C-alpha positions in Angstrom: 9.4 9.1 -11.2 6.6 7.0 -9.7 6.6 6.7 -6.0 4.9 3.5 -4.6 4.4 3.5 -0.8 3.3 0.3 0.9 2.0 0.8 4.4 2.6 -1.5 7.4 4.4 -1.8 10.6 8.1 -2.8 10.8 9.3 -5.8 12.8 8.9 -9.6 12.6 5.8 -9.6 14.9 3.8 -7.7 12.3 5.0 -9.4 9.1 1.9 -11.5 8.3 -0.8 -9.2 9.8 -3.7 -7.7 8.0 -2.3 -4.2 8.6 0.8 -5.1 6.6 -1.0 -5.8 3.4 0.7 -2.7 1.9 4.2 -4.1 2.7 3.2 -7.5 1.3 2.1 -6.0 -2.1 5.2 -3.8 -2.2 7.5 -6.7 -1.5 5.9 -8.8 -4.3 6.1 -5.8 -6.7 9.8 -5.5 -5.9 10.4 -9.2 -6.3 8.5 -9.3 -9.6 10.8 -6.5 -11.1 14.0 -7.7 -9.3 14.3 -4.6 -7.2 15.5 -4.6 -3.6 13.9 -2.5 -0.9 16.6 -2.2 1.7 18.3 1.2 1.5 17.7 3.1 4.8 16.7 6.7 4.2 14.2 9.2 5.5 13.0 6.8 8.2 12.0 4.3 5.4 13.3 1.3 3.5 13.7 2.3 -0.2 14.2 0.6 -3.5 14.8 2.3 -6.8 14.9 1.1 -10.3 13.2 0.9 -13.7 10.3 -1.2 -14.9 10.1 -1.2 -18.7 11.8 2.3 -18.8 9.6 3.8 -16.0 11.6 5.0 -13.0 10.1 3.9 -9.7 10.8 4.5 -6.0 9.5 1.8 -3.7 8.9 3.0 -0.1 8.2 1.1 3.2 7.9 3.7 6.0 9.5 2.4 9.2 7.8 4.9 11.5 4.9 2.5 12.3 1.5 3.0 10.7 0.3 5.9 12.7 3.2 8.1 11.7 3.6 7.0 8.1 3.0 10.6 6.9 6.2 11.8 8.5 8.3 9.4 6.4 6.3 10.0 3.2 6.7 13.8 3.5 10.5 13.5 4.1 10.8 11.3 1.0 8.7 13.6 -1.2 10.8 16.6 0.0 14.1 14.7 -0.5 13.3 13.6 -4.0 11.4 16.8 -4.9 8.6 14.7 -6.2 4.9 15.7 -6.4 1.9 13.8 -5.0 0.5 13.4 -8.5 3.2 10.6 -8.9 2.4 9.0 -5.5 0.3 5.9 -4.7 -0.2 4.5 -1.3 -1.1 0.8 -0.8 -3.0 0.0 2.4 -5.4 -2.5 4.0 -9.1 -1.6 4.0 -11.7 -2.8 6.5 -14.6 -1.6 4.4 -13.7 -3.8 1.4 -14.5 -7.5 1.5 -11.5 -9.7 1.8 -9.9 -10.1 -1.7 -11.3 -7.0 -3.2 -9.0 -4.4 -4.7 -9.8 -0.7 -5.2 -7.8 2.0 -6.9 -8.8 5.5 -5.9 -7.6 8.9 -7.1 -8.0 10.7 -3.8 -10.5 11.1 -1.0 -11.0 10.6 2.8 -9.1 8.4 5.1 -11.9 6.0 6.0 -10.6 6.0 9.6 -7.2 4.5 8.5 -4.5 5.9 10.7 -1.8 5.6 8.1 -3.8 7.6 5.6 -4.8 10.1 8.3 -1.1 10.7 9.0 -0.2 11.0 5.3 -3.1 13.4 4.5 -2.2 15.5 7.5 1.5 15.7 6.8 1.0 16.4 3.0 -1.9 18.8 3.8 -3.8 17.2 1.0 -5.9 14.1 0.3 -5.1 14.3 -3.4 -2.9 11.2 -3.9 -3.7 7.8 -5.4 -4.5 4.8 -3.3 -4.6 1.1 -3.8 -6.9 -0.5 -1.2 -6.5 -4.1 -0.3 -9.7 -5.5 1.2 -9.3 -7.3 4.5 -13.0 -7.3 5.5 -14.6 -6.4 8.9 -13.7 -8.0 12.2 -16.0 -10.5 13.9 -18.4 -8.7 16.4 -16.4 -9.9 19.4 -13.1 -8.6 18.2 -11.9 -4.9 18.5 -10.8 -3.4 15.2 -7.3 -2.7 16.6 -6.8 -6.4 17.4 -8.2 -7.5 14.1 -5.9 -5.4 11.9 -2.9 -6.6 13.9 -3.9 -10.2 13.7 -2.7 -12.7 11.2 -4.7 -13.8 8.2 -6.7 -17.0 8.6 -5.5 -20.2 7.0 -8.1 -19.9 4.3 -7.2 -16.3 3.6 -3.4 -17.1 3.4 -4.3 -19.6 0.7 -6.0 -16.9 -1.3 -3.4 -14.1 -0.7 -1.0 -15.0 -3.5 -3.7 -14.3 -6.2 -4.8 -11.1 -4.5 -1.2 -9.8 -4.3 -0.4 -10.9 -7.9 -3.4 -8.9 -9.2 -2.4 -5.9 -7.0 1.1 -6.0 -8.6 -0.5 -6.0 -12.1 -2.7 -3.1 -11.1 0.3 -1.1 -9.9 2.1 -1.7 -13.2 -1.1 -0.4 -14.9 -1.1 2.7 -12.6 2.6 3.4 -13.5 2.0 3.3 -17.2 -1.6 4.2 -17.8 -2.7 6.1 -14.7 -5.2 5.7 -11.9 -8.3 5.9 -14.1 -7.3 2.9 -16.2 -6.2 1.0 -13.1 -9.6 1.7 -11.6 -11.5 0.4 -14.7 -9.4 -2.8 -14.9 -9.0 -3.8 -11.3 -11.7 -2.3 -9.1 -14.0 -5.2 -10.1 -11.4 -7.8 -9.1 -12.7 -10.2 -6.5 -11.3 -13.7 -5.9 -14.6 -15.2 -5.1 
């Protein structure tokens, strides 16, 4: 079973914020494959189903970003799944807005959700799909930037970014992270 975790913060106030890019992509993935992500379990919202014969588990941790690892560990333990079948979708400040980057493993890049997951799993060896949100303006603290809404111009471009991220996730499910990296890491909407 492939486990796809989208990171974000629960609650209406966070819905359209940059930090919820992972939730946005996961929601579009679910809609594309007619899956629902509403079962409450392991401090998360879950959805299960098959896409072209491949079983998938979609996960939206409800522990808030900084404690995402607690929910992810509970789910991995409950389903007795390994981190080799896990991918985490998250926003990334170090990527220009619109860029996608699949990665096999690595550091956290200062992302609190990844820090929590890596700490709780005691390993950085899980796949990631980074959604570029760009750097904040000089006058804006990072915390305020990631919790702010996308600009009007960015919102117009989001559907194409999310669509490509969904296609990339399907590639990851069937062909692995290396193929997804080769096909989608050069994606840029500019």
